[in-house]
Every structure is written in structure tokens, then in C-alpha cells.
KOLGU-4560 file (N, C-alpha, C; in nm, 3 decimals, padded with zeros to 5 digits):
<recs>
<n_xx: -00.537 n_yy: -01.508 n_zz: 02.293 ca_xx: -00.504 ca_yy: -01.373 ca_zz: 02.331 c_xx: -00.356 c_yy: -01.361 c_zz: 02.361 mol: A seq: 1 type: MET>
<n_xx: -00.296 n_yy: -01.248 n_zz: 02.328 ca_xx: -00.156 ca_yy: -01.228 ca_zz: 02.364 c_xx: -00.138 c_yy: -01.231 c_zz: 02.514 mol: A seq: 2 type: PRO>
<n_xx: -00.014 n_yy: -01.246 n_zz: 02.557 ca_xx: 00.017 ca_yy: -01.256 ca_zz: 02.700 c_xx: -00.032 c_yy: -01.137 c_zz: 02.779 mol: A seq: 3 type: ALA>
<n_xx: -00.049 n_yy: -01.022 n_zz: 02.715 ca_xx: -00.096 ca_yy: -00.902 ca_zz: 02.786 c_xx: -00.244 c_yy: -00.910 c_zz: 02.815 mol: A seq: 4 type: THR>
<n_xx: -00.312 n_yy: -01.005 n_zz: 02.754 ca_xx: -00.456 ca_yy: -01.017 ca_zz: 02.775 c_xx: -00.536 c_yy: -00.930 c_zz: 02.678 mol: A seq: 5 type: GLY>
<n_xx: -00.470 n_yy: -00.854 n_zz: 02.596 ca_xx: -00.536 ca_yy: -00.766 ca_zz: 02.501 c_xx: -00.553 c_yy: -00.837 c_zz: 02.368 mol: A seq: 6 type: ARG>
<n_xx: -00.672 n_yy: -00.830 n_zz: 02.314 ca_xx: -00.696 ca_yy: -00.892 ca_zz: 02.183 c_xx: -00.644 c_yy: -00.800 c_zz: 02.074 mol: A seq: 7 type: ARG>
<n_xx: -00.592 n_yy: -00.860 n_zz: 01.969 ca_xx: -00.542 ca_yy: -00.785 ca_zz: 01.855 c_xx: -00.660 c_yy: -00.752 c_zz: 01.765 mol: A seq: 8 type: VAL>
<n_xx: -00.675 n_yy: -00.626 n_zz: 01.731 ca_xx: -00.787 ca_yy: -00.585 ca_zz: 01.648 c_xx: -00.768 c_yy: -00.633 c_zz: 01.504 mol: A seq: 9 type: SER>
<n_xx: -00.875 n_yy: -00.633 n_zz: 01.428 ca_xx: -00.867 ca_yy: -00.672 ca_zz: 01.287 c_xx: -00.777 c_yy: -00.575 c_zz: 01.211 mol: A seq: 10 type: ARG>
<n_xx: -00.782 n_yy: -00.448 n_zz: 01.248 ca_xx: -00.698 ca_yy: -00.349 ca_zz: 01.180 c_xx: -00.551 c_yy: -00.378 c_zz: 01.207 mol: A seq: 11 type: ALA>
<n_xx: -00.517 n_yy: -00.410 n_zz: 01.332 ca_xx: -00.378 ca_yy: -00.443 ca_zz: 01.365 c_xx: -00.333 c_yy: -00.568 c_zz: 01.292 mol: A seq: 12 type: GLU>
<n_xx: -00.419 n_yy: -00.668 n_zz: 01.288 ca_xx: -00.384 ca_yy: -00.792 ca_zz: 01.218 c_xx: -00.366 c_yy: -00.765 c_zz: 01.070 mol: A seq: 13 type: ALA>
<n_xx: -00.454 n_yy: -00.686 n_zz: 01.010 ca_xx: -00.441 ca_yy: -00.652 ca_zz: 00.869 c_xx: -00.315 c_yy: -00.573 c_zz: 00.840 mol: A seq: 14 type: GLY>
<n_xx: -00.282 n_yy: -00.479 n_zz: 00.927 ca_xx: -00.161 ca_yy: -00.399 ca_zz: 00.910 c_xx: -00.037 c_yy: -00.487 c_zz: 00.922 mol: A seq: 15 type: LEU>
<n_xx: -00.040 n_yy: -00.581 n_zz: 01.014 ca_xx: 00.074 ca_yy: -00.672 ca_zz: 01.030 c_xx: 00.091 c_yy: -00.759 c_zz: 00.907 mol: A seq: 16 type: THR>
<n_xx: -00.017 n_yy: -00.810 n_zz: 00.854 ca_xx: -00.010 ca_yy: -00.891 ca_zz: 00.731 c_xx: 00.042 c_yy: -00.806 c_zz: 00.615 mol: A seq: 17 type: ARG>
<n_xx: -00.003 n_yy: -00.681 n_zz: 00.609 ca_xx: 00.044 ca_yy: -00.591 ca_zz: 00.504 c_xx: 00.195 c_yy: -00.568 c_zz: 00.518 mol: A seq: 18 type: TRP>
<n_xx: 00.242 n_yy: -00.544 n_zz: 00.638 ca_xx: 00.386 ca_yy: -00.523 ca_zz: 00.661 c_xx: 00.464 c_yy: -00.648 c_zz: 00.622 mol: A seq: 19 type: ALA>
<n_xx: 00.413 n_yy: -00.765 n_zz: 00.656 ca_xx: 00.480 ca_yy: -00.890 ca_zz: 00.619 c_xx: 00.490 c_yy: -00.902 c_zz: 00.468 mol: A seq: 20 type: ALA>
<n_xx: 00.383 n_yy: -00.872 n_zz: 00.398 ca_xx: 00.384 ca_yy: -00.879 ca_zz: 00.252 c_xx: 00.485 c_yy: -00.780 c_zz: 00.195 mol: A seq: 21 type: LEU>
<n_xx: 00.489 n_yy: -00.660 n_zz: 00.248 ca_xx: 00.583 ca_yy: -00.559 ca_zz: 00.200 c_xx: 00.726 c_yy: -00.607 c_zz: 00.217 mol: A seq: 22 type: VAL>
<n_xx: 00.760 n_yy: -00.662 n_zz: 00.334 ca_xx: 00.897 ca_yy: -00.707 ca_zz: 00.356 c_xx: 00.933 c_yy: -00.828 c_zz: 00.271 mol: A seq: 23 type: PHE>
<n_xx: 00.839 n_yy: -00.916 n_zz: 00.248 ca_xx: 00.866 ca_yy: -01.030 ca_zz: 00.159 c_xx: 00.894 c_yy: -00.979 c_zz: 00.018 mol: A seq: 24 type: VAL>
<n_xx: 00.813 n_yy: -00.885 n_zz: -00.030 ca_xx: 00.834 ca_yy: -00.829 ca_zz: -00.164 c_xx: 00.970 c_yy: -00.758 c_zz: -00.170 mol: A seq: 25 type: ILE>
<n_xx: 01.003 n_yy: -00.681 n_zz: -00.066 ca_xx: 01.132 ca_yy: -00.610 ca_zz: -00.065 c_xx: 01.250 c_yy: -00.707 c_zz: -00.067 mol: A seq: 26 type: LEU>
<n_xx: 01.243 n_yy: -00.814 n_zz: 00.012 ca_xx: 01.354 ca_yy: -00.910 ca_zz: 00.013 c_xx: 01.364 c_yy: -00.985 c_zz: -00.119 mol: A seq: 27 type: TRP>
<n_xx: 01.251 n_yy: -01.020 n_zz: -00.179 ca_xx: 01.254 ca_yy: -01.085 ca_zz: -00.310 c_xx: 01.316 c_yy: -00.990 c_zz: -00.412 mol: A seq: 28 type: VAL>
<n_xx: 01.277 n_yy: -00.863 n_zz: -00.407 ca_xx: 01.336 ca_yy: -00.764 ca_zz: -00.495 c_xx: 01.486 c_yy: -00.749 c_zz: -00.472 mol: A seq: 29 type: GLY>
<n_xx: 01.527 n_yy: -00.748 n_zz: -00.347 ca_xx: 01.669 ca_yy: -00.740 ca_zz: -00.312 c_xx: 01.744 c_yy: -00.856 c_zz: -00.376 mol: A seq: 30 type: PHE>
<n_xx: 01.690 n_yy: -00.976 n_zz: -00.363 ca_xx: 01.755 ca_yy: -01.096 ca_zz: -00.418 c_xx: 01.762 c_yy: -01.090 c_zz: -00.571 mol: A seq: 31 type: ALA>
<n_xx: 01.656 n_yy: -01.043 n_zz: -00.634 ca_xx: 01.655 ca_yy: -01.032 ca_zz: -00.780 c_xx: 01.761 c_yy: -00.932 c_zz: -00.827 mol: A seq: 32 type: ILE>
<n_xx: 01.766 n_yy: -00.816 n_zz: -00.761 ca_xx: 01.865 ca_yy: -00.715 ca_zz: -00.798 c_xx: 02.006 c_yy: -00.767 c_zz: -00.773 mol: A seq: 33 type: VAL>
<n_xx: 02.025 n_yy: -00.837 n_zz: -00.664 ca_xx: 02.156 ca_yy: -00.894 ca_zz: -00.632 c_xx: 02.200 c_yy: -00.992 c_zz: -00.741 mol: A seq: 34 type: LEU>
<n_xx: 02.108 n_yy: -01.073 n_zz: -00.788 ca_xx: 02.140 ca_yy: -01.171 ca_zz: -00.892 c_xx: 02.155 c_yy: -01.105 c_zz: -01.029 mol: A seq: 35 type: ALA>
<n_xx: 02.075 n_yy: -01.003 n_zz: -01.056 ca_xx: 02.070 ca_yy: -00.944 ca_zz: -01.189 c_xx: 02.180 c_yy: -00.840 c_zz: -01.211 mol: A seq: 36 type: TRP>
<n_xx: 02.188 n_yy: -00.741 n_zz: -01.119 ca_xx: 02.283 ca_yy: -00.631 ca_zz: -01.136 c_xx: 02.310 c_yy: -00.569 c_zz: -01.000 mol: A seq: 37 type: ASP>
<n_xx: 02.408 n_yy: -00.624 n_zz: -00.930 ca_xx: 02.432 ca_yy: -00.579 ca_zz: -00.793 c_xx: 02.478 c_yy: -00.434 c_zz: -00.785 mol: A seq: 38 type: GLU>
<n_xx: 02.517 n_yy: -00.373 n_zz: -00.896 ca_xx: 02.554 ca_yy: -00.231 ca_zz: -00.893 c_xx: 02.432 c_yy: -00.145 c_zz: -00.859 mol: A seq: 39 type: SER>
<n_xx: 02.313 n_yy: -00.197 n_zz: -00.885 ca_xx: 02.191 ca_yy: -00.124 ca_zz: -00.848 c_xx: 02.177 c_yy: -00.115 c_zz: -00.696 mol: A seq: 40 type: LYS>
<n_xx: 02.225 n_yy: -00.216 n_zz: -00.625 ca_xx: 02.225 ca_yy: -00.209 ca_zz: -00.479 c_xx: 02.321 c_yy: -00.099 c_zz: -00.433 mol: A seq: 41 type: LEU>
<n_xx: 02.433 n_yy: -00.085 n_zz: -00.502 ca_xx: 02.525 ca_yy: 00.024 ca_zz: -00.472 c_xx: 02.457 c_yy: 00.159 c_zz: -00.493 mol: A seq: 42 type: ASP>
<n_xx: 02.382 n_yy: 00.170 n_zz: -00.602 ca_xx: 02.310 ca_yy: 00.294 ca_zz: -00.631 c_xx: 02.206 c_yy: 00.324 c_zz: -00.524 mol: A seq: 43 type: ASP>
<n_xx: 02.133 n_yy: 00.221 n_zz: -00.483 ca_xx: 02.030 ca_yy: 00.239 ca_zz: -00.379 c_xx: 02.094 c_yy: 00.281 c_zz: -00.247 mol: A seq: 44 type: LEU>
<n_xx: 02.204 n_yy: 00.216 n_zz: -00.211 ca_xx: 02.276 ca_yy: 00.252 ca_zz: -00.088 c_xx: 02.320 c_yy: 00.398 c_zz: -00.095 mol: A seq: 45 type: TRP>
<n_xx: 02.375 n_yy: 00.439 n_zz: -00.207 ca_xx: 02.422 ca_yy: 00.578 ca_zz: -00.221 c_xx: 02.306 c_yy: 00.675 c_zz: -00.213 mol: A seq: 46 type: GLN>
<n_xx: 02.191 n_yy: 00.637 n_zz: -00.271 ca_xx: 02.073 ca_yy: 00.722 ca_zz: -00.264 c_xx: 02.029 c_yy: 00.742 c_zz: -00.119 mol: A seq: 47 type: TRP>
<n_xx: 02.026 n_yy: 00.633 n_zz: -00.043 ca_xx: 01.988 ca_yy: 00.643 ca_zz: 00.099 c_xx: 02.088 c_yy: 00.732 c_zz: 00.173 mol: A seq: 48 type: VAL>
<n_xx: 02.216 n_yy: 00.711 n_zz: 00.151 ca_xx: 02.320 ca_yy: 00.789 ca_zz: 00.219 c_xx: 02.317 c_yy: 00.936 c_zz: 00.181 mol: A seq: 49 type: ARG>
<n_xx: 02.269 n_yy: 00.968 n_zz: 00.059 ca_xx: 02.265 ca_yy: 01.107 ca_zz: 00.013 c_xx: 02.142 c_yy: 01.183 c_zz: 00.060 mol: A seq: 50 type: ASP>
<n_xx: 02.048 n_yy: 01.114 n_zz: 00.122 ca_xx: 01.928 ca_yy: 01.182 ca_zz: 00.173 c_xx: 01.967 c_yy: 01.276 c_zz: 00.287 mol: A seq: 51 type: LEU>
<n_xx: 01.888 n_yy: 01.381 n_zz: 00.309 ca_xx: 01.911 ca_yy: 01.463 ca_zz: 00.429 c_xx: 01.901 c_yy: 01.373 c_zz: 00.553 mol: A seq: 52 type: PRO>
<n_xx: 01.979 n_yy: 01.404 n_zz: 00.655 ca_xx: 01.990 ca_yy: 01.317 ca_zz: 00.772 c_xx: 01.855 c_yy: 01.277 c_zz: 00.831 mol: A seq: 53 type: LEU>
<n_xx: 01.765 n_yy: 01.372 n_zz: 00.847 ca_xx: 01.633 ca_yy: 01.340 ca_zz: 00.904 c_xx: 01.555 c_yy: 01.241 c_zz: 00.820 mol: A seq: 54 type: GLY>
<n_xx: 01.559 n_yy: 01.260 n_zz: 00.689 ca_xx: 01.489 ca_yy: 01.170 ca_zz: 00.597 c_xx: 01.558 c_yy: 01.034 c_zz: 00.598 mol: A seq: 55 type: VAL>
<n_xx: 01.691 n_yy: 01.034 n_zz: 00.601 ca_xx: 01.764 ca_yy: 00.908 ca_zz: 00.605 c_xx: 01.727 c_yy: 00.827 c_zz: 00.730 mol: A seq: 56 type: GLU>
<n_xx: 01.716 n_yy: 00.895 n_zz: 00.843 ca_xx: 01.677 ca_yy: 00.826 ca_zz: 00.966 c_xx: 01.538 c_yy: 00.765 c_zz: 00.955 mol: A seq: 57 type: LEU>
<n_xx: 01.447 n_yy: 00.836 n_zz: 00.891 ca_xx: 01.311 ca_yy: 00.784 ca_zz: 00.871 c_xx: 01.315 c_yy: 00.660 c_zz: 00.781 mol: A seq: 58 type: VAL>
<n_xx: 01.394 n_yy: 00.667 n_zz: 00.673 ca_xx: 01.407 ca_yy: 00.551 ca_zz: 00.583 c_xx: 01.464 c_yy: 00.432 c_zz: 00.659 mol: A seq: 59 type: VAL>
<n_xx: 01.568 n_yy: 00.457 n_zz: 00.741 ca_xx: 01.625 ca_yy: 00.348 ca_zz: 00.821 c_xx: 01.520 c_yy: 00.289 c_zz: 00.916 mol: A seq: 60 type: TRP>
<n_xx: 01.442 n_yy: 00.374 n_zz: 00.979 ca_xx: 01.341 ca_yy: 00.326 ca_zz: 01.074 c_xx: 01.231 c_yy: 00.245 c_zz: 01.004 mol: A seq: 61 type: ALA>
<n_xx: 01.187 n_yy: 00.292 n_zz: 00.889 ca_xx: 01.077 ca_yy: 00.225 ca_zz: 00.819 c_xx: 01.120 c_yy: 00.095 c_zz: 00.751 mol: A seq: 62 type: LEU>
<n_xx: 01.242 n_yy: 00.092 n_zz: 00.704 ca_xx: 01.289 ca_yy: -00.023 ca_zz: 00.626 c_xx: 01.413 c_yy: -00.085 c_zz: 00.689 mol: A seq: 63 type: PHE>
<n_xx: 01.414 n_yy: -00.097 n_zz: 00.819 ca_xx: 01.534 ca_yy: -00.139 ca_zz: 00.892 c_xx: 01.599 c_yy: -00.266 c_zz: 00.837 mol: A seq: 64 type: LEU>
<n_xx: 01.526 n_yy: -00.375 n_zz: 00.819 ca_xx: 01.596 ca_yy: -00.495 ca_zz: 00.769 c_xx: 01.659 c_yy: -00.474 c_zz: 00.631 mol: A seq: 65 type: PRO>
<n_xx: 01.592 n_yy: -00.402 n_zz: 00.544 ca_xx: 01.645 ca_yy: -00.379 ca_zz: 00.410 c_xx: 01.766 c_yy: -00.287 c_zz: 00.414 mol: A seq: 66 type: ILE>
<n_xx: 01.759 n_yy: -00.181 n_zz: 00.493 ca_xx: 01.873 ca_yy: -00.090 ca_zz: 00.502 c_xx: 01.991 c_yy: -00.158 c_zz: 00.569 mol: A seq: 67 type: THR>
<n_xx: 01.967 n_yy: -00.243 n_zz: 00.665 ca_xx: 02.077 ca_yy: -00.322 ca_zz: 00.723 c_xx: 02.135 c_yy: -00.414 c_zz: 00.617 mol: A seq: 68 type: VAL>
<n_xx: 02.047 n_yy: -00.474 n_zz: 00.535 ca_xx: 02.095 ca_yy: -00.558 ca_zz: 00.425 c_xx: 02.182 c_yy: -00.480 c_zz: 00.328 mol: A seq: 69 type: GLY>
<n_xx: 02.142 n_yy: -00.357 n_zz: 00.295 ca_xx: 02.224 ca_yy: -00.273 ca_zz: 00.208 c_xx: 02.357 c_yy: -00.240 c_zz: 00.273 mol: A seq: 70 type: LEU>
<n_xx: 02.353 n_yy: -00.208 n_zz: 00.402 ca_xx: 02.476 ca_yy: -00.178 ca_zz: 00.475 c_xx: 02.570 c_yy: -00.298 c_zz: 00.474 mol: A seq: 71 type: TRP>
<n_xx: 02.514 n_yy: -00.417 n_zz: 00.499 ca_xx: 02.596 ca_yy: -00.539 ca_zz: 00.497 c_xx: 02.658 c_yy: -00.557 c_zz: 00.359 mol: A seq: 72 type: ILE>
<n_xx: 02.578 n_yy: -00.538 n_zz: 00.255 ca_xx: 02.628 ca_yy: -00.561 ca_zz: 00.121 c_xx: 02.740 c_yy: -00.462 c_zz: 00.085 mol: A seq: 73 type: TRP>
<n_xx: 02.733 n_yy: -00.341 n_zz: 00.142 ca_xx: 02.835 ca_yy: -00.240 ca_zz: 00.113 c_xx: 02.959 c_yy: -00.254 c_zz: 00.202 mol: A seq: 74 type: GLN>
<n_xx: 02.949 n_yy: -00.337 n_zz: 00.304 ca_xx: 03.062 ca_yy: -00.353 ca_zz: 00.397 c_xx: 03.184 c_yy: -00.411 c_zz: 00.325 mol: A seq: 75 type: ALA>
<n_xx: 03.299 n_yy: -00.379 n_zz: 00.376 ca_xx: 03.424 ca_yy: -00.428 ca_zz: 00.318 c_xx: 03.455 c_yy: -00.566 c_zz: 00.376 mol: A seq: 76 type: ASP>
<n_xx: 03.365 n_yy: -00.660 n_zz: 00.350 ca_xx: 03.377 ca_yy: -00.796 ca_zz: 00.401 c_xx: 03.397 c_yy: -00.889 c_zz: 00.282 mol: A seq: 77 type: TRP>
<n_xx: 03.436 n_yy: -01.011 n_zz: 00.311 ca_xx: 03.445 ca_yy: -01.111 ca_zz: 00.205 c_xx: 03.303 c_yy: -01.141 c_zz: 00.153 mol: A seq: 78 type: SER>
<n_xx: 03.296 n_yy: -01.195 n_zz: 00.034 ca_xx: 03.167 ca_yy: -01.231 ca_zz: -00.025 c_xx: 03.091 c_yy: -01.327 c_zz: 00.066 mol: A seq: 79 type: GLN>
<n_xx: 03.162 n_yy: -01.424 n_zz: 00.121 ca_xx: 03.098 ca_yy: -01.522 ca_zz: 00.210 c_xx: 03.042 c_yy: -01.455 c_zz: 00.335 mol: A seq: 80 type: LEU>
<n_xx: 03.117 n_yy: -01.363 n_zz: 00.394 ca_xx: 03.070 ca_yy: -01.293 ca_zz: 00.514 c_xx: 02.948 c_yy: -01.208 c_zz: 00.482 mol: A seq: 81 type: ALA>
<n_xx: 02.949 n_yy: -01.141 n_zz: 00.367 ca_xx: 02.833 ca_yy: -01.059 ca_zz: 00.329 c_xx: 02.710 c_yy: -01.146 c_zz: 00.306 mol: A seq: 82 type: ARG>
<n_xx: 02.727 n_yy: -01.259 n_zz: 00.238 ca_xx: 02.614 ca_yy: -01.350 ca_zz: 00.216 c_xx: 02.562 c_yy: -01.407 c_zz: 00.348 mol: A seq: 83 type: LEU>
<n_xx: 02.654 n_yy: -01.439 n_zz: 00.439 ca_xx: 02.612 ca_yy: -01.488 ca_zz: 00.571 c_xx: 02.536 c_yy: -01.379 c_zz: 00.648 mol: A seq: 84 type: ALA>
<n_xx: 02.584 n_yy: -01.257 n_zz: 00.640 ca_xx: 02.516 ca_yy: -01.145 ca_zz: 00.705 c_xx: 02.377 c_yy: -01.122 c_zz: 00.649 mol: A seq: 85 type: GLY>
<n_xx: 02.366 n_yy: -01.127 n_zz: 00.516 ca_xx: 02.234 ca_yy: -01.114 ca_zz: 00.453 c_xx: 02.142 c_yy: -01.227 c_zz: 00.494 mol: A seq: 86 type: LEU>
<n_xx: 02.196 n_yy: -01.349 n_zz: 00.496 ca_xx: 02.115 ca_yy: -01.463 ca_zz: 00.539 c_xx: 02.064 c_yy: -01.445 c_zz: 00.681 mol: A seq: 87 type: GLY>
<n_xx: 02.150 n_yy: -01.392 n_zz: 00.767 ca_xx: 02.111 ca_yy: -01.371 ca_zz: 00.907 c_xx: 02.001 c_yy: -01.266 c_zz: 00.919 mol: A seq: 88 type: ALA>
<n_xx: 02.013 n_yy: -01.155 n_zz: 00.848 ca_xx: 01.911 ca_yy: -01.050 ca_zz: 00.860 c_xx: 01.780 c_yy: -01.094 c_zz: 00.795 mol: A seq: 89 type: ILE>
<n_xx: 01.789 n_yy: -01.171 n_zz: 00.686 ca_xx: 01.667 ca_yy: -01.225 ca_zz: 00.626 c_xx: 01.600 c_yy: -01.324 c_zz: 00.721 mol: A seq: 90 type: ILE>
<n_xx: 01.679 n_yy: -01.409 n_zz: 00.783 ca_xx: 01.624 ca_yy: -01.505 ca_zz: 00.880 c_xx: 01.560 c_yy: -01.432 c_zz: 00.997 mol: A seq: 91 type: ALA>
<n_xx: 01.625 n_yy: -01.325 n_zz: 01.044 ca_xx: 01.568 ca_yy: -01.246 ca_zz: 01.154 c_xx: 01.434 c_yy: -01.186 c_zz: 01.113 mol: A seq: 92 type: TRP>
<n_xx: 01.428 n_yy: -01.133 n_zz: 00.991 ca_xx: 01.302 ca_yy: -01.075 ca_zz: 00.942 c_xx: 01.193 c_yy: -01.181 c_zz: 00.938 mol: A seq: 93 type: THR>
<n_xx: 01.224 n_yy: -01.296 n_zz: 00.880 ca_xx: 01.124 ca_yy: -01.404 ca_zz: 00.870 c_xx: 01.082 c_yy: -01.456 c_zz: 01.007 mol: A seq: 94 type: LEU>
<n_xx: 01.179 n_yy: -01.469 n_zz: 01.099 ca_xx: 01.145 ca_yy: -01.515 ca_zz: 01.235 c_xx: 01.055 c_yy: -01.415 c_zz: 01.304 mol: A seq: 95 type: ALA>
<n_xx: 01.083 n_yy: -01.287 n_zz: 01.286 ca_xx: 00.999 ca_yy: -01.184 ca_zz: 01.347 c_xx: 00.858 c_yy: -01.190 c_zz: 01.291 mol: A seq: 96 type: SER>
<n_xx: 00.846 n_yy: -01.204 n_zz: 01.161 ca_xx: 00.715 ca_yy: -01.212 ca_zz: 01.099 c_xx: 00.642 c_yy: -01.340 c_zz: 01.141 mol: A seq: 97 type: LEU>
<n_xx: 00.715 n_yy: -01.449 n_zz: 01.153 ca_xx: 00.655 ca_yy: -01.575 ca_zz: 01.195 c_xx: 00.602 c_yy: -01.565 c_zz: 01.338 mol: A seq: 98 type: SER>
<n_xx: 00.680 n_yy: -01.505 n_zz: 01.427 ca_xx: 00.636 ca_yy: -01.489 ca_zz: 01.566 c_xx: 00.511 c_yy: -01.404 c_zz: 01.573 mol: A seq: 99 type: SER>
<n_xx: 00.510 n_yy: -01.297 n_zz: 01.494 ca_xx: 00.395 ca_yy: -01.208 ca_zz: 01.494 c_xx: 00.273 c_yy: -01.279 c_zz: 01.438 mol: A seq: 100 type: LEU>
<n_xx: 00.293 n_yy: -01.359 n_zz: 01.334 ca_xx: 00.183 ca_yy: -01.434 ca_zz: 01.275 c_xx: 00.123 c_yy: -01.533 c_zz: 01.375 mol: A seq: 101 type: SER>
<n_xx: 00.210 n_yy: -01.603 n_zz: 01.449 ca_xx: 00.161 ca_yy: -01.697 ca_zz: 01.550 c_xx: 00.083 c_yy: -01.625 c_zz: 01.659 mol: A seq: 102 type: LYS>
<n_xx: 00.132 n_yy: -01.509 n_zz: 01.698 ca_xx: 00.064 ca_yy: -01.430 ca_zz: 01.800 c_xx: -00.075 c_yy: -01.391 c_zz: 01.752 mol: A seq: 103 type: LEU>
<n_xx: -00.085 n_yy: -01.352 n_zz: 01.626 ca_xx: -00.214 ca_yy: -01.310 ca_zz: 01.573 c_xx: -00.311 c_yy: -01.428 c_zz: 01.559 mol: A seq: 104 type: LEU>
<n_xx: -00.261 n_yy: -01.545 n_zz: 01.526 ca_xx: -00.349 ca_yy: -01.663 ca_zz: 01.513 c_xx: -00.408 c_yy: -01.702 c_zz: 01.648 mol: A seq: 105 type: ARG>
<n_xx: -00.333 n_yy: -01.677 n_zz: 01.755 ca_xx: -00.383 ca_yy: -01.710 ca_zz: 01.889 c_xx: -00.488 c_yy: -01.613 c_zz: 01.937 mol: A seq: 106 type: ARG>
<n_xx: -00.490 n_yy: -01.494 n_zz: 01.877 ca_xx: -00.586 ca_yy: -01.393 ca_zz: 01.926 c_xx: -00.722 c_yy: -01.408 c_zz: 01.864 mol: A seq: 107 type: SER>
</recs>
């Protein structure tokens, strides 16, 4: 059981696994696009930035690690700094998913 003493329902566990799968697919897609044609990342960033503010905020909230990754890639940083930033946000995403997975296994 989690530290709160509340058991995680099957629906919550399923939703968490679904979210983990979605983020893994998104990061794999990000890496493929980065390797294949990084100008597509520029296009995606511009698309997000061109959304109406309310919609853009929702996109940022729903896809926070990916939008941070896009922001990092668009930053005026050296290639090494951008790759390090992407590595950090990917590691943060994986660590978050790993912690959540461990929590669910205990419940």
C-alpha cells in the first residue's frame, strides 16, 4: 500500500501504465524525428507556439516532458547543452515512471 494507506485501484494502475506507454512512445518518436529530420521538431514547436494561449497551456500541461524537450531543443544553446538538457528531461520522465511503477507494485 502507498504511504497514505490508500490502495491504488485497478483503473488507476491501468491509467498509469497507459500514461507510461504514451510517454515512452512520444520520446521514441522524438528521438526518431531528431535523428531523421530535426526540422520537424522546429515545425512541431512552432505549431504549439501558434496555438491559442488556452489551448497551448493545455498542451503544455498534458505533454509537459515533451514540450519541455521541444523548448530545450529550440533554445539558443550549444548542441552539447541541448543534448544534455534532453537527456535530463528524459531521465526525469523515466525516473518518475519508475517511481510510480514501484508504488503500484507495492499496492
